[in-house]
N, C-alpha and C positions, 0 to 999 in steps of 0.2 A: 933627360928627363922625359916620361911617358905622359902624353897629354891625351885626354878624351875631348874633342872639341865638339859640342853639341849644336847642331845648326849649321846648315849648308847654304844660307841666303848670301846676299851681297857682302854682309859684314864677315860672316863665317868664312866665305871664300878668301877674303883680304886676310884673315887671322891666319888660316891655314897656310897661306903663301909665305907670309911673313916668318912664321915659326919654322916651317919645314926647310926653308932656305937659308936659315940661320946656321943650321948644323949642329945645334944644341937640344933640339926637342925631336923625339918621335910621336907624331902626331897621326890620330885615328879619328875621322871626322865622321860623326854620327848624325844621320838625318832619316826621316821616314820616306823622302823622295829620293827615289834611285836616279831620276832625271838631274835633280841637282847635284848629287854625289858624282855624276859621270862628268859633269863641268869641271869639278875640281880634279877628278883622275885624269882629265886631258889637258890639265895644266902643263906646261912646259918644265923641264926639269925634273927633279925627284918628287913626284907626286906623293901625297900622304895616303896612308891607308884608309879605307872607306868601309863604314858598316850600315846598311839598311836596317833601321831599328824605329818600331813606333815609340816615339819619346814621350808619349803620354801613358806607356804601359810601364807600371812600376817595376815589375819582375824583370821585365826585358831590358829595362834601363840599369838597373842594378847589376845585372849579369855582364852587360857591355862594360861598366865602368871599372869592374874588378881587375887589378893588375895594373892600374895606371896610377901615377903619382899625383895628377891633378885634372879637375874638369873645369874647363873654359865653357860657359854657357852663353850661347849667342841665339837662344831660342826666344819666342815671343815673351813679353812680360808675365803673361799670366801663367807660365809654367816656371817661374823663377824659383817658388818655394818647393815645387815639386823635384826640380832638378837638384836643389841644394840638399834636401832631405836623402835623395838617392846618394849623392855625394858623401854625406855623411855616414850612412851606411856602408859605403864601399871604402870607408877611411881614406878618401881622396882629398885634397886640398880644393877649395872652390872660389872661382872668379866669376863675374857675370856683369852684364851690362844694364841691368834693370833701373829703370827710373821710378817705379812703382814704390809708394811710400810703405804701403801695408806689408808688402814682400820683404823690403828691407828689414822692417821691425821683427819679422818672422825669422828671418835668417839670423838676425842678431841673437835671437833666442836659441836657436839651433847651434850657434857657436860657443854658447855657455859650457865650459867645462870640456870642449873638445880639444883631442890632440892635434887637429888639422886647422888650417887657415881658412876662414870665411871672409871673402872679400867682394863684396857686390859693388855696383855702380862704378865700374872701372872704364867707363867710356869718355864722352865728351862732356855732357851735363845730364846727370851727375858725374863726376869724374875729374877731368883735367880742370874744369872752371874752379871746382873746390880747392884744388892744390893751389891753383893762383892766388885765389883769395885769401886763404890761410897764410900763404908765404908773405903777401903784401902786409896783413894785419900783424903778423908777428913783429914788424919793425915799428910799431907804434906803442907809446907809453899810454895813450888813452885812444879809445877805438869811438869815433862817431858813427859814421855811415859806412856800410859795405854793400854795394850795389853790383850783381852779377847779371851781365847780359849775353846771351848766346843766341845767335841765328844760323840755321842750315838752309840756305837761300839759292834758288835758281840763279844763275848768271845772268840769263836773259828772260825775264818774266813777261809772259804775252797774254795771260788770262786775266779775268776780273779779280782772282783770288791774289794774283801775282805771286803764284806758287806753284811748284811742281813737286811731285812726290820724290824725296831724296832717301827716305829711310822707311821704316815700318808704319803703315797706316794705324795699325793697332796701337803702338806707341803715341803716335801723333794725337789720336782722339782721346786717349787716356789721360794725357797732360792737360787737354783742354777742358776735361770735365770734372776733375777731382779738387778738392780744397788743396790750397797751397800753404806751405809753411813759411812763416816769417818772424823777425822780430821788430817789434815797432815799441819805440820809448821804454826799452829795455825789457819788454815782455813777449814771451813766446805767444803767437797767435796764429789763427788760420785766416786766410784771405781768400776771395773768390776767384776762381779762373776767369780769364779773359778781362779781369778788372784792372785798375792801376795803370791805365793808359798813359803813355807819355811818347813824346817825339824828340828825336835828336839826329844830328847830321854828323858822319864819320867818313873822313877820306873823300869828302865832296858828295856824298850820297845820303839821301834822306830815308829815316828808318822810323818804325813805331816798335814800342816793346810794351808787352802786357803780361800779367801773371800767368804761370803755368806751373803745374804741380811737378815736383819730383827733383827739380835741378840744382837744389841746394844740397842734397845728400843729407850728410849728418853733421852740417855746418851750425844748424841750430842748437844742437847740443853742445857741441864743442865751444861755440862763442858765448853761450848762455851767461849772462852776468858781466860779460866784457864789452859788448857792443850795444850801442843806442838803437841802430836800426841796421836790419839786415834783409834784403829780399833778393830774389831770382826772377827775371822776366826774359820770355821769349821774344826774339828780334824778328821782324817782318817787313815786308815793304808797307807803306801807308795804305790802309784801306781793307787789309787781310782781316784784321780783327773784328771790324764792322760787319762784314758778310759771315764771318764764322759764328759770330754772336747771333745773327739773325737765324742761320740755320739750326744752330744747337738750341737756343732759348725760344725764339719766336715761332719757328716751325716744330718745337719739341723734339728735336731729334737726338737731344742728350738722353732721352728715354728710348730712343730706337737707334742705338749707335751702330748695330750692324748693318741697318739700311743706310746710314750715312757713309760707313765705311766701303759698302757695295758701289754707291754712287761715286765715290771719290776714285776708286780704283777704276772704274768704267770711264770716267769722264776727265781725269786729270793726269795727263801724261807724266811718266817718270823721266827724270833727267840724268845723265851723268856729268853735265856742264853746271857744277854749283860751287858755292863759296861758302865757307864756313867763317862766321865772324865771332870773336871772342872779345869781351870789353868788359873790364873790371875796373872799378873805381873804389878807393879806400880813402876815408877821411879821418883826420883825429889830430891828436897832439904828438909832437916829438920836441922834447927838451923845451916845451913851453911854447912851441910855435904851433899854429894851426896848419896843418899841411894835407894836401891830397896827392895821392899816387895812382897812376893810370896804367893798365896792362891792355893794349889793344893789338889784336892780330887779325890778320886774313889768311887764311889757307884756302887754296885754289885746287880744282881737279887736276889730275895728271893724265894728259890726252896720251902721252908717250913715256911711260914710266922707264927709269933707268935701266930696270932689270929685265927689260924687253917683254914683260907680260902684257896683261889685257889693261887698257884704260881704267883708271880708278877715280872714283868721285870724292870731292873733300870730305864728305862724310864717312866714306869708307876708309879714307886715309886717318882721320882724327880719331875714329872710335875705335879701329883696328889698333891702331898705335897707343891708346889709353890702355887697353887691357893687355896687350903684349909687354908693355913697359912695366905694368904692375906685374906680371908674372917673372919677368926678367930680373926685376930688383928683389922679388922674393927669392928667386933662384940664387942670387948673388949674396944673400943674407943681409940685405939693406932693409928689409921690413920684418916686422914680428913673424914667427915661425908657427904660431898656434892663435886660436882664438877669433875674434872678430877683429878686422883690420878697416879702419876709415881712410877715405881718400886723403884727408888732409895729414895723416901720418907719413906720406909720401913727400919727401923735400923736393921742392920746385928743382932746384940745381941738380939734383941726381935725376930727375925725371927727363930734364932737357938734355942732359949728357948721355942718356941711354941711347942704344943704337935704334930703339924703337920710338922712344919719345922724341927723337931728334927731328921727326916729322914737323912737329910745332916749331922747332929752332929755325927751321929751313923756310917757313912762312914769311910773309911779308908783314914788318912791322908798321903798323899805321902811325904816321906822324901828325897829321893834322886832325884835329878834334873841335867841333863846334856845338 
C-alpha cells in the first residue's frame, strides 16, 4: 500500500519507522524541511522515500499525493482541512491526528459522498481514549457517567508549571483556548477550557484534571441520548492549571497566542522522558445493578527500543500507534472502506490485538486507584 506521510516531526518520524519496517507499506514522507527529512533518511534499515514540498502550497501538495493510496497527516492542526481537501482531490484515503473540533466537522463534510475514507483524530486523545470509552459503554444497559482523562506528562517535572514540552505547542495552546464539548444531564453543551478542576490520585501519584478541547472526538454525537454525563479532561500535575489560567486569562495571552507559544518554546525544555496516562471511568446499570468500570494505563518512554532505533517518548509511541493501527485495520478490511469513519467504530479488542496497537497492551495496567 502506497502511503504519503505529511510531516517529518517527532510523530511523523515514528510513524514512518513503524510503517516502513512492517514491510506492508511503501512510505513517502513529505515535509517542507529538508533537514527533518534527512533525519528520516538517515534512519537505520530501509528508509522511506522523502520529498521536500511546501505543504501549504495546494498545487504542490496535490501533485505529490497523486499515485498514493492513502494520506497520513501529521502536520500542525491548522493544516488539517487543507490536507484533507488535497487528499480528496487526489482520490486518496485520509487519516490524521487533529484534535481541532472545527477541522473535524469540515472533514466530515468532505467525506459526504466520497469514494475514499476520511478518518481524522487517530491519535491518543482524540483517538484511543474514545475507542476505550465506547467499548466500556457498550457493556451497560443504562449509561450514567463517562469520564475520560488523559495526560502526557514529564516523568521528572522540575519547573513551576510541572510540565515539559512533549508534543506540538500549537496543539497544546489550541486545546487550552477553545470551548469544550460535553454532555451534562443528557444535554449536549459547551464548557469553558481550564474549568472543571478536579484532583485525584492514581498509582500513588497526585494529579489534577480540567476541561480541554477536542479530546472527546465524536463521542458526543455517538452517545447522544444514551448517556447522562460525558466529559473529557487533560491530566497534569497539581498547580499547572492555575499558572496557565493566569497566563492565558489574566495576562490576556489567549488573545496573543503566538507570543505565548514563543515564550514556551524558548523557556520550557522538551523531554523524551515522559509518561502517558489513560484513565477512563464508566458507570451505569447492568442487569439492574449500578456498576462502575475503569480502564487505567500508563505508557512509558522507550530509552532503548527493541528494534535498535532512536529512543521514543511515550507520546510518540501512543500517537503513532493510534494512526498506524487505524491504517492497518482499514487495510485488513476491519473498518468501513468509504466515507467518514469515527474512532469509536474501531473495536478495542481489534485495536489491542493489532501489531501497532499492541503498544498500549504492553503498557503497565494501573492497579490502585484512590
